[in-house]
Structure formats: C-alpha cells, structure tokens
Biopython code that builds the backbone (N, CA, C, O; Angstrom):
import numpy as np
from Bio.PDB.StructureBuilder import StructureBuilder

atoms = [
    (1, "MET", "N", (147.359, 47.727, -61.944)),
    (1, "MET", "CA", (147.997, 46.703, -61.015)),
    (1, "MET", "C", (147.895, 45.290, -61.796)),
    (1, "MET", "O", (148.852, 44.522, -61.891)),
    (2, "LYS", "N", (146.731, 45.067, -62.294)),
    (2, "LYS", "CA", (146.535, 43.737, -62.822)),
    (2, "LYS", "C", (147.437, 43.545, -64.122)),
    (2, "LYS", "O", (147.871, 42.426, -64.397)),
    (3, "GLU", "N", (147.717, 44.673, -64.928)),
    (3, "GLU", "CA", (148.629, 44.515, -66.184)),
    (3, "GLU", "C", (149.920, 44.246, -65.583)),
    (3, "GLU", "O", (150.615, 43.342, -66.047)),
    (4, "LYS", "N", (150.318, 44.953, -64.579)),
    (4, "LYS", "CA", (151.818, 44.720, -64.104)),
    (4, "LYS", "C", (152.071, 43.242, -63.665)),
    (4, "LYS", "O", (153.077, 42.589, -63.943)),
    (5, "LYS", "N", (150.983, 42.814, -62.923)),
    (5, "LYS", "CA", (151.074, 41.441, -62.417)),
    (5, "LYS", "C", (151.163, 40.513, -63.635)),
    (5, "LYS", "O", (151.891, 39.522, -63.584)),
    (6, "ARG", "N", (150.457, 40.797, -64.707)),
    (6, "ARG", "CA", (150.584, 39.808, -65.874)),
    (6, "ARG", "C", (151.944, 39.862, -66.666)),
    (6, "ARG", "O", (152.432, 38.878, -67.222)),
    (7, "VAL", "N", (152.491, 41.094, -66.655)),
    (7, "VAL", "CA", (153.906, 41.346, -67.187)),
    (7, "VAL", "C", (154.756, 40.617, -66.184)),
    (7, "VAL", "O", (155.610, 39.850, -66.630)),
    (8, "TYR", "N", (154.637, 40.753, -64.963)),
    (8, "TYR", "CA", (155.582, 40.211, -63.971)),
    (8, "TYR", "C", (155.567, 38.671, -64.131)),
    (8, "TYR", "O", (156.626, 38.047, -64.059)),
    (9, "GLU", "N", (154.373, 38.041, -64.351)),
    (9, "GLU", "CA", (154.272, 36.634, -64.408)),
    (9, "GLU", "C", (154.851, 36.054, -65.840)),
    (9, "GLU", "O", (155.415, 34.968, -65.964)),
    (10, "ALA", "N", (154.618, 36.915, -66.800)),
    (10, "ALA", "CA", (155.215, 36.484, -68.185)),
    (10, "ALA", "C", (156.743, 36.667, -68.060)),
    (10, "ALA", "O", (157.456, 35.846, -68.636)),
    (11, "LEU", "N", (157.268, 37.602, -67.405)),
    (11, "LEU", "CA", (158.660, 37.849, -67.165)),
    (11, "LEU", "C", (159.438, 36.716, -66.504)),
    (11, "LEU", "O", (160.519, 36.284, -66.904)),
    (12, "VAL", "N", (158.725, 36.270, -65.397)),
    (12, "VAL", "CA", (159.343, 35.208, -64.562)),
    (12, "VAL", "C", (159.076, 33.847, -65.301)),
    (12, "VAL", "O", (160.009, 33.046, -65.361)),
    (13, "ASP", "N", (157.919, 33.545, -65.841)),
    (13, "ASP", "CA", (157.809, 32.437, -66.701)),
    (13, "ASP", "C", (158.846, 32.262, -67.878)),
    (13, "ASP", "O", (159.340, 31.182, -68.202)),
    (14, "GLY", "N", (159.067, 33.299, -68.383)),
    (14, "GLY", "CA", (160.048, 33.304, -69.647)),
    (14, "GLY", "C", (161.581, 33.076, -69.060)),
    (14, "GLY", "O", (162.377, 32.314, -69.608)),
    (15, "ALA", "N", (161.837, 33.722, -68.055)),
    (15, "ALA", "CA", (163.134, 33.577, -67.300)),
    (15, "ALA", "C", (163.372, 32.113, -66.895)),
    (15, "ALA", "O", (164.462, 31.547, -66.981)),
    (16, "MET", "N", (162.224, 31.561, -66.441)),
    (16, "MET", "CA", (162.334, 30.177, -65.827)),
    (16, "MET", "C", (162.492, 29.178, -67.028)),
    (16, "MET", "O", (163.064, 28.099, -66.871)),
    (17, "GLU", "N", (161.993, 29.552, -68.169)),
    (17, "GLU", "CA", (162.119, 28.736, -69.385)),
    (17, "GLU", "C", (163.545, 28.903, -70.040)),
    (17, "GLU", "O", (163.841, 28.285, -71.063)),
    (18, "GLY", "N", (164.360, 29.712, -69.446)),
    (18, "GLY", "CA", (165.676, 29.892, -69.990)),
    (18, "GLY", "C", (165.842, 30.962, -71.045)),
    (18, "GLY", "O", (166.884, 31.045, -71.694)),
    (19, "LEU", "N", (164.654, 31.913, -71.247)),
    (19, "LEU", "CA", (164.921, 32.909, -72.234)),
    (19, "LEU", "C", (165.754, 33.960, -71.531)),
    (19, "LEU", "O", (165.795, 34.099, -70.309)),
    (20, "THR", "N", (166.419, 34.689, -72.424)),
    (20, "THR", "CA", (167.216, 35.684, -71.972)),
    (20, "THR", "C", (167.142, 37.036, -73.089)),
    (20, "THR", "O", (166.799, 36.889, -74.262)),
    (21, "ASP", "N", (167.480, 38.191, -72.561)),
    (21, "ASP", "CA", (167.702, 39.395, -73.477)),
    (21, "ASP", "C", (166.414, 39.481, -74.364)),
    (21, "ASP", "O", (165.271, 39.420, -73.912)),
    (22, "GLN", "N", (166.739, 39.628, -75.658)),
    (22, "GLN", "CA", (165.563, 39.952, -76.613)),
    (22, "GLN", "C", (164.619, 38.966, -76.772)),
    (22, "GLN", "O", (163.480, 39.243, -77.149)),
    (23, "ALA", "N", (165.050, 37.594, -76.468)),
    (23, "ALA", "CA", (164.149, 36.511, -76.529)),
    (23, "ALA", "C", (163.126, 36.628, -75.417)),
    (23, "ALA", "O", (161.949, 36.373, -75.674)),
    (24, "LEU", "N", (163.490, 36.994, -74.212)),
    (24, "LEU", "CA", (162.698, 37.251, -72.992)),
    (24, "LEU", "C", (161.738, 38.480, -73.288)),
    (24, "LEU", "O", (160.522, 38.447, -73.099)),
    (25, "TYR", "N", (162.373, 39.458, -73.727)),
    (25, "TYR", "CA", (161.488, 40.654, -74.057)),
    (25, "TYR", "C", (160.440, 40.211, -75.120)),
    (25, "TYR", "O", (159.259, 40.497, -74.926)),
    (26, "ASP", "N", (160.770, 39.611, -76.098)),
    (26, "ASP", "CA", (159.671, 39.301, -77.091)),
    (26, "ASP", "C", (158.770, 38.350, -76.606)),
    (26, "ASP", "O", (157.638, 38.352, -77.090)),
    (27, "PHE", "N", (159.095, 37.432, -75.628)),
    (27, "PHE", "CA", (158.097, 36.571, -74.961)),
    (27, "PHE", "C", (157.146, 37.315, -74.085)),
    (27, "PHE", "O", (155.957, 37.001, -74.127)),
    (28, "VAL", "N", (157.572, 38.322, -73.254)),
    (28, "VAL", "CA", (156.717, 39.029, -72.635)),
    (28, "VAL", "C", (155.817, 39.909, -73.401)),
    (28, "VAL", "O", (154.678, 40.181, -73.020)),
    (29, "LYS", "N", (156.390, 40.384, -74.572)),
    (29, "LYS", "CA", (155.486, 41.316, -75.411)),
    (29, "LYS", "C", (154.512, 40.348, -76.145)),
    (29, "LYS", "O", (153.405, 40.795, -76.443)),
    (30, "ALA", "N", (154.822, 39.071, -76.461)),
    (30, "ALA", "CA", (153.701, 38.274, -77.017)),
    (30, "ALA", "C", (152.631, 38.007, -76.076)),
    (30, "ALA", "O", (151.471, 37.996, -76.485)),
    (31, "ARG", "N", (152.922, 37.774, -74.763)),
    (31, "ARG", "CA", (151.983, 37.400, -73.764)),
    (31, "ARG", "C", (151.229, 38.674, -73.490)),
    (31, "ARG", "O", (150.011, 38.575, -73.342)),
    (32, "CYS", "N", (151.786, 39.838, -73.405)),
    (32, "CYS", "CA", (151.151, 41.013, -72.867)),
    (32, "CYS", "C", (151.472, 42.252, -74.005)),
    (32, "CYS", "O", (152.353, 43.092, -73.820)),
    (33, "PRO", "N", (150.738, 42.217, -75.019)),
    (33, "PRO", "CA", (150.971, 43.059, -76.220)),
    (33, "PRO", "C", (150.943, 44.544, -75.829)),
    (33, "PRO", "O", (151.546, 45.364, -76.521)),
    (34, "LYS", "N", (150.286, 44.892, -74.783)),
    (34, "LYS", "CA", (150.129, 46.258, -74.420)),
    (34, "LYS", "C", (151.312, 46.762, -73.533)),
    (34, "LYS", "O", (151.425, 47.968, -73.310)),
    (35, "ALA", "N", (152.157, 45.892, -73.046)),
    (35, "ALA", "CA", (153.230, 46.297, -72.269)),
    (35, "ALA", "C", (154.290, 47.060, -72.897)),
    (35, "ALA", "O", (154.819, 46.733, -73.959)),
    (36, "THR", "N", (154.583, 48.065, -72.230)),
    (36, "THR", "CA", (155.663, 49.087, -72.745)),
    (36, "THR", "C", (156.932, 48.818, -71.943)),
    (36, "THR", "O", (156.919, 48.186, -70.886)),
    (37, "SER", "N", (157.968, 49.302, -72.468)),
    (37, "SER", "CA", (159.303, 49.062, -71.832)),
    (37, "SER", "C", (159.280, 49.422, -70.361)),
    (37, "SER", "O", (159.801, 48.764, -69.459)),
    (38, "LYS", "N", (158.495, 50.743, -70.221)),
    (38, "LYS", "CA", (158.362, 51.195, -68.779)),
    (38, "LYS", "C", (157.733, 50.077, -67.781)),
    (38, "LYS", "O", (158.214, 49.753, -66.695)),
    (39, "LYS", "N", (156.528, 49.544, -68.392)),
    (39, "LYS", "CA", (155.844, 48.442, -67.523)),
    (39, "LYS", "C", (156.752, 47.332, -67.353)),
    (39, "LYS", "O", (156.759, 46.724, -66.282)),
    (40, "ILE", "N", (157.521, 47.004, -68.303)),
    (40, "ILE", "CA", (158.407, 45.749, -68.212)),
    (40, "ILE", "C", (159.505, 45.955, -67.121)),
    (40, "ILE", "O", (159.791, 45.049, -66.339)),
    (41, "VAL", "N", (160.106, 47.172, -67.096)),
    (41, "VAL", "CA", (161.003, 47.660, -66.092)),
    (41, "VAL", "C", (160.359, 47.484, -64.708)),
    (41, "VAL", "O", (160.851, 46.773, -63.832)),
    (42, "ARG", "N", (159.309, 48.131, -64.589)),
    (42, "ARG", "CA", (158.604, 48.204, -63.292)),
    (42, "ARG", "C", (158.267, 46.693, -62.892)),
    (42, "ARG", "O", (158.497, 46.353, -61.731)),
    (43, "ALA", "N", (157.764, 45.824, -63.742)),
    (43, "ALA", "CA", (157.481, 44.444, -63.404)),
    (43, "ALA", "C", (158.769, 43.728, -63.008)),
    (43, "ALA", "O", (158.794, 42.926, -62.075)),
    (44, "SER", "N", (159.937, 44.068, -63.812)),
    (44, "SER", "CA", (161.174, 43.549, -63.410)),
    (44, "SER", "C", (161.675, 43.854, -62.074)),
    (44, "SER", "O", (162.150, 42.965, -61.367)),
    (45, "LEU", "N", (161.589, 45.109, -61.683)),
    (45, "LEU", "CA", (161.780, 45.516, -60.250)),
    (45, "LEU", "C", (160.941, 44.824, -59.273)),
    (45, "LEU", "O", (161.460, 44.439, -58.226)),
    (46, "LEU", "N", (159.550, 44.602, -59.530)),
    (46, "LEU", "CA", (158.607, 43.934, -58.633)),
    (46, "LEU", "C", (159.274, 42.520, -58.608)),
    (46, "LEU", "O", (159.351, 42.019, -57.486)),
    (47, "ALA", "N", (159.787, 41.766, -59.689)),
    (47, "ALA", "CA", (160.287, 40.483, -59.547)),
    (47, "ALA", "C", (161.576, 40.363, -58.668)),
    (47, "ALA", "O", (161.813, 39.335, -58.035)),
    (48, "LEU", "N", (162.363, 41.409, -58.657)),
    (48, "LEU", "CA", (163.555, 41.476, -58.071)),
    (48, "LEU", "C", (163.368, 41.680, -56.423)),
    (48, "LEU", "O", (164.227, 41.329, -55.615)),
    (49, "MET", "N", (162.178, 42.269, -56.085)),
    (49, "MET", "CA", (161.833, 42.376, -54.854)),
    (49, "MET", "C", (161.173, 41.220, -54.163)),
    (49, "MET", "O", (161.006, 41.083, -52.951)),
    (50, "ASP", "N", (160.842, 40.449, -55.089)),
    (50, "ASP", "CA", (159.947, 39.272, -54.565)),
    (50, "ASP", "C", (160.820, 38.216, -53.794)),
    (50, "ASP", "O", (161.777, 37.629, -54.298)),
    (51, "PRO", "N", (160.345, 38.040, -52.440)),
    (51, "PRO", "CA", (161.209, 37.230, -51.621)),
    (51, "PRO", "C", (161.183, 35.667, -51.888)),
    (51, "PRO", "O", (161.977, 34.859, -51.409)),
    (52, "HIS", "N", (160.105, 35.382, -52.758)),
    (52, "HIS", "CA", (159.901, 33.748, -53.039)),
    (52, "HIS", "C", (160.909, 33.447, -54.441)),
    (52, "HIS", "O", (161.209, 32.322, -54.840)),
    (53, "LEU", "N", (161.301, 34.639, -55.012)),
    (53, "LEU", "CA", (162.108, 34.205, -56.239)),
    (53, "LEU", "C", (163.585, 34.191, -55.803)),
    (53, "LEU", "O", (164.196, 35.247, -55.641)),
    (54, "LYS", "N", (164.069, 33.165, -55.643)),
    (54, "LYS", "CA", (165.573, 33.034, -55.106)),
    (54, "LYS", "C", (166.551, 32.403, -55.991)),
    (54, "LYS", "O", (167.684, 32.169, -55.572)),
    (55, "ASP", "N", (166.174, 32.092, -57.264)),
    (55, "ASP", "CA", (167.151, 31.478, -58.276)),
    (55, "ASP", "C", (167.873, 32.593, -58.852)),
    (55, "ASP", "O", (167.346, 33.442, -59.572)),
    (56, "ARG", "N", (169.251, 32.567, -58.473)),
    (56, "ARG", "CA", (170.222, 33.700, -58.888)),
    (56, "ARG", "C", (170.151, 33.895, -60.444)),
    (56, "ARG", "O", (170.026, 35.028, -60.911)),
    (57, "ASN", "N", (170.229, 32.817, -61.218)),
    (57, "ASN", "CA", (170.136, 33.069, -62.704)),
    (57, "ASN", "C", (168.949, 33.656, -63.232)),
    (57, "ASN", "O", (169.042, 34.487, -64.136)),
    (58, "ILE", "N", (167.733, 33.281, -62.722)),
    (58, "ILE", "CA", (166.510, 34.018, -63.019)),
    (58, "ILE", "C", (166.585, 35.571, -62.679)),
    (58, "ILE", "O", (166.257, 36.439, -63.488)),
    (59, "LEU", "N", (166.994, 35.794, -61.555)),
    (59, "LEU", "CA", (167.070, 37.160, -61.085)),
    (59, "LEU", "C", (168.187, 37.994, -61.884)),
    (59, "LEU", "O", (168.068, 39.206, -62.068)),
    (60, "ASP", "N", (169.224, 37.285, -62.318)),
    (60, "ASP", "CA", (170.245, 37.990, -63.106)),
    (60, "ASP", "C", (169.756, 38.308, -64.387)),
    (60, "ASP", "O", (170.032, 39.385, -64.915)),
    (61, "VAL", "N", (168.994, 37.390, -64.973)),
    (61, "VAL", "CA", (168.402, 37.681, -66.388)),
    (61, "VAL", "C", (167.317, 38.809, -66.332)),
    (61, "VAL", "O", (167.281, 39.681, -67.200)),
    (62, "ILE", "N", (166.514, 38.773, -65.380)),
    (62, "ILE", "CA", (165.582, 39.941, -65.194)),
    (62, "ILE", "C", (166.109, 41.200, -64.812)),
    (62, "ILE", "O", (165.607, 42.250, -65.212)),
    (63, "TYR", "N", (167.275, 41.145, -63.919)),
    (63, "TYR", "CA", (168.012, 42.507, -63.756)),
    (63, "TYR", "C", (168.571, 42.984, -65.006)),
    (63, "TYR", "O", (168.484, 44.185, -65.261)),
    (64, "ALA", "N", (169.196, 42.102, -65.906)),
    (64, "ALA", "CA", (169.879, 42.551, -67.185)),
    (64, "ALA", "C", (168.735, 43.177, -68.011)),
    (64, "ALA", "O", (168.927, 44.244, -68.596)),
    (65, "LEU", "N", (167.638, 42.586, -68.068)),
    (65, "LEU", "CA", (166.573, 43.143, -69.000)),
    (65, "LEU", "C", (166.042, 44.421, -68.449)),
    (65, "LEU", "O", (165.697, 45.355, -69.174)),
    (66, "ALA", "N", (165.982, 44.442, -67.085)),
    (66, "ALA", "CA", (165.468, 45.851, -66.699)),
    (66, "ALA", "C", (166.572, 46.858, -66.844)),
    (66, "ALA", "O", (166.206, 47.976, -67.205)),
    (67, "ILE", "N", (167.797, 46.683, -66.640)),
    (67, "ILE", "CA", (168.734, 47.716, -66.845)),
    (67, "ILE", "C", (168.815, 48.150, -68.362)),
    (67, "ILE", "O", (168.865, 49.331, -68.704)),
    (68, "LYS", "N", (168.823, 47.090, -69.235)),
    (68, "LYS", "CA", (168.874, 47.370, -70.679)),
    (68, "LYS", "C", (167.705, 48.271, -71.068)),
    (68, "LYS", "O", (167.915, 49.291, -71.724)),
    (69, "HIS", "N", (166.500, 47.923, -70.686)),
    (69, "HIS", "CA", (165.265, 48.784, -70.960)),
    (69, "HIS", "C", (165.171, 50.105, -70.246)),
    (69, "HIS", "O", (164.544, 51.044, -70.736)),
    (70, "ARG", "N", (165.773, 50.178, -69.128)),
    (70, "ARG", "CA", (165.789, 51.440, -68.345)),
    (70, "ARG", "C", (166.575, 52.492, -68.982)),
    (70, "ARG", "O", (166.304, 53.692, -68.942)),
    (71, "LEU", "N", (167.704, 51.881, -69.652)),
    (71, "LEU", "CA", (168.598, 52.797, -70.378)),
    (71, "LEU", "C", (167.946, 53.170, -71.776)),
    (71, "LEU", "O", (168.530, 53.959, -72.519)),
    (72, "ASP", "N", (166.886, 52.671, -72.086)),
    (72, "ASP", "CA", (166.419, 53.003, -73.365)),
    (72, "ASP", "C", (165.883, 54.381, -73.353)),
    (72, "ASP", "O", (165.259, 54.777, -72.369)),
    (73, "ASP", "N", (166.093, 55.171, -74.428)),
    (73, "ASP", "CA", (165.669, 56.467, -74.588)),
    (73, "ASP", "C", (164.201, 56.855, -74.250)),
    (73, "ASP", "O", (163.911, 57.976, -73.833)),
    (74, "GLY", "N", (163.349, 55.926, -74.440)),
    (74, "GLY", "CA", (161.942, 56.231, -74.236)),
    (74, "GLY", "C", (161.592, 56.019, -72.796)),
    (74, "GLY", "O", (160.609, 56.586, -72.319)),
    (75, "VAL", "N", (162.320, 55.259, -72.114)),
    (75, "VAL", "CA", (162.028, 55.180, -70.671)),
    (75, "VAL", "C", (162.756, 56.199, -69.760)),
    (75, "VAL", "O", (162.261, 56.564, -68.694)),
    (76, "LEU", "N", (163.949, 56.644, -70.219)),
    (76, "LEU", "CA", (164.605, 57.690, -69.424)),
    (76, "LEU", "C", (163.856, 58.994, -69.510)),
    (76, "LEU", "O", (163.996, 59.770, -68.565)),
    (77, "ASP", "N", (163.035, 59.361, -70.573)),
    (77, "ASP", "CA", (162.285, 60.548, -70.490)),
    (77, "ASP", "C", (161.229, 60.653, -69.534)),
    (77, "ASP", "O", (160.186, 60.013, -69.663)),
    (78, "ASP", "N", (161.450, 61.439, -68.568)),
    (78, "ASP", "CA", (160.519, 61.470, -67.385)),
    (78, "ASP", "C", (159.381, 62.683, -67.678)),
    (78, "ASP", "O", (158.616, 63.047, -66.785)),
    (79, "GLY", "N", (159.362, 63.206, -68.894)),
    (79, "GLY", "CA", (158.394, 64.170, -68.976)),
    (79, "GLY", "C", (158.820, 65.621, -68.765)),
    (79, "GLY", "O", (158.078, 66.556, -69.066)),
    (80, "GLU", "N", (159.955, 65.771, -68.275)),
    (80, "GLU", "CA", (160.291, 67.164, -67.930)),
    (80, "GLU", "C", (160.918, 67.791, -69.026)),
    (80, "GLU", "O", (161.667, 67.145, -69.759)),
    (81, "ASP", "N", (160.654, 69.138, -69.232)),
    (81, "ASP", "CA", (161.298, 69.782, -70.331)),
    (81, "ASP", "C", (162.588, 70.451, -69.882)),
    (81, "ASP", "O", (162.573, 71.624, -69.511)),
    (82, "GLU", "N", (163.666, 69.754, -69.907)),
    (82, "GLU", "CA", (164.951, 70.336, -69.469)),
    (82, "GLU", "C", (165.734, 70.628, -70.659)),
    (82, "GLU", "O", (165.725, 69.856, -71.618)),
    (83, "GLU", "N", (166.400, 71.685, -70.646)),
    (83, "GLU", "CA", (167.411, 72.020, -71.760)),
    (83, "GLU", "C", (168.374, 71.075, -71.835)),
    (83, "GLU", "O", (168.840, 70.646, -70.779)),
    (84, "PRO", "N", (168.826, 70.601, -73.033)),
    (84, "PRO", "CA", (169.963, 69.668, -73.222)),
    (84, "PRO", "C", (171.330, 70.215, -72.546)),
    (84, "PRO", "O", (172.160, 69.420, -72.104)),
    (85, "ASP", "N", (171.501, 71.498, -72.495)),
    (85, "ASP", "CA", (172.721, 72.122, -71.962)),
    (85, "ASP", "C", (172.721, 71.894, -70.404)),
    (85, "ASP", "O", (173.762, 71.648, -69.795)),
    (86, "GLU", "N", (171.501, 71.990, -69.799)),
    (86, "GLU", "CA", (171.390, 71.985, -68.378)),
    (86, "GLU", "C", (171.921, 70.607, -67.961)),
    (86, "GLU", "O", (172.652, 70.519, -66.974)),
    (87, "ARG", "N", (171.571, 69.511, -68.691)),
    (87, "ARG", "CA", (171.952, 68.230, -68.287)),
    (87, "ARG", "C", (173.350, 67.949, -68.440)),
    (87, "ARG", "O", (173.901, 67.194, -67.639)),
    (88, "ALA", "N", (174.030, 68.518, -69.457)),
    (88, "ALA", "CA", (175.430, 68.167, -69.685)),
    (88, "ALA", "C", (176.500, 68.907, -68.695)),
    (88, "ALA", "O", (177.630, 68.463, -68.490)),
    (89, "GLN", "N", (176.030, 69.979, -68.173)),
    (89, "GLN", "CA", (176.972, 70.915, -67.349)),
    (89, "GLN", "C", (176.839, 70.376, -66.045)),
    (89, "GLN", "O", (175.695, 70.122, -65.669)),
    (90, "PRO", "N", (177.873, 70.135, -65.219)),
    (90, "PRO", "CA", (177.769, 69.914, -63.763)),
    (90, "PRO", "C", (177.588, 71.102, -63.089)),
    (90, "PRO", "O", (178.070, 72.149, -63.519)),
    (91, "SER", "N", (176.835, 71.034, -61.909)),
    (91, "SER", "CA", (176.716, 72.269, -61.042)),
    (91, "SER", "C", (177.917, 72.803, -60.429)),
    (91, "SER", "O", (178.769, 71.998, -60.054)),
    (92, "PRO", "N", (178.108, 74.067, -60.273)),
    (92, "PRO", "CA", (179.316, 74.716, -59.700)),
    (92, "PRO", "C", (179.618, 73.993, -58.309)),
    (92, "PRO", "O", (180.777, 73.815, -57.933)),
    (93, "ALA", "N", (178.599, 73.618, -57.626)),
    (93, "ALA", "CA", (178.756, 73.017, -56.161)),
    (93, "ALA", "C", (179.395, 71.665, -56.303)),
    (93, "ALA", "O", (180.070, 71.258, -55.357)),
    (94, "ALA", "N", (179.246, 70.847, -57.488)),
    (94, "ALA", "CA", (179.738, 69.572, -57.455)),
    (94, "ALA", "C", (181.266, 69.576, -57.560)),
    (94, "ALA", "O", (181.930, 68.609, -57.189)),
    (95, "ASN", "N", (181.857, 70.789, -58.122)),
    (95, "ASN", "CA", (183.246, 70.795, -58.170)),
    (95, "ASN", "C", (184.005, 71.582, -56.981)),
    (95, "ASN", "O", (185.231, 71.692, -56.968)),
    (96, "GLN", "N", (183.261, 72.058, -56.099)),
    (96, "GLN", "CA", (183.604, 73.017, -55.060)),
    (96, "GLN", "C", (184.710, 72.296, -54.124)),
    (96, "GLN", "O", (185.756, 72.879, -53.837)),
    (97, "ASN", "N", (184.444, 71.122, -53.713)),
    (97, "ASN", "CA", (185.308, 70.416, -52.871)),
    (97, "ASN", "C", (186.241, 69.224, -53.442)),
    (97, "ASN", "O", (186.764, 68.369, -52.728)),
    (98, "MET", "N", (186.351, 69.302, -54.735)),
    (98, "MET", "CA", (187.114, 68.309, -55.523)),
    (98, "MET", "C", (188.545, 68.763, -55.438)),
    (98, "MET", "O", (188.800, 69.938, -55.704)),
    (99, "PRO", "N", (189.562, 67.873, -55.067)),
    (99, "PRO", "CA", (190.924, 68.103, -55.033)),
    (99, "PRO", "C", (191.517, 68.274, -56.526)),
    (99, "PRO", "O", (191.048, 67.565, -57.416)),
    (100, "GLN", "N", (192.349, 69.030, -56.761)),
    (100, "GLN", "CA", (192.919, 69.293, -57.984)),
    (100, "GLN", "C", (193.901, 68.235, -58.363)),
    (100, "GLN", "O", (194.811, 67.943, -57.587)),
    (101, "LEU", "N", (193.766, 67.668, -59.478)),
    (101, "LEU", "CA", (194.543, 66.494, -60.011)),
    (101, "LEU", "C", (195.920, 67.069, -60.795)),
    (101, "LEU", "O", (195.878, 68.024, -61.571)),
    (102, "SER", "N", (196.854, 66.503, -60.541)),
    (102, "SER", "CA", (198.129, 66.954, -61.247)),
    (102, "SER", "C", (198.265, 66.336, -62.546)),
    (102, "SER", "O", (199.240, 66.590, -63.252)),
]
sb = StructureBuilder()
sb.init_structure("model")
sb.init_model(0)
sb.init_chain("A")
sb.init_seg("    ")
for serial, (resi, resn, name, xyz) in enumerate(atoms, 1):
    if name == "N":
        sb.init_residue(resn, " ", resi, " ")
    sb.init_atom(name, np.array(xyz, "f"), 0.0, 1.0, " ", f" {name:<3s}", serial, name[0])
structure = sb.get_structure()
C-alpha cells in the first residue's frame, strides 16, 4: 500500500506540473523506479476516485495515462492460460438473439 501511495503522489504531482503522456510516465518512473505499469494504472484509478482531486485537466491526464497503460500487453495478461482461439471466437449465446442485418 505504501508503494501505491508513493506512485499516486508522484502521478498527481506530475500532472499538477503539467506533464502528460510519456513525460508523466517518465516522471513517475523517476520518482518510483520499482513502479510497474500495473502499479501506475492502479494508482491512477486511486487518483480518479479521490474526492479531493477536482481539477478536470489533471483527471483527464491521469485517465489518459491509465487507459494507455491498461491496454499495454503486459498489463492485460491476467495470468490465465487461455488459448488464443478461445479469445477470438464469440460464444454461440452472444449471437443467439441478434437480428439479421440485410
């Protein structure tokens, strides 16, 4: 929890200084060298839920960083060993009630 709080503080401090995207990520990594993308995303979500943080620009920057790093291949891997074909094919139930398009 202590590490997440440090990452959170670095994230908010960097955003308040006007840093965005890669510059913000680099700022956080400089202040918290052990921070992974996953920890940065979790700290970002913590910042987005903080009722004291009300500046829309800061929230937008943090949100954009969280989305970018959430979509990173390393963060998406949740450790499950799922076959690639299983992910690509929709379930039969998903198409059951879909109207046919002409």
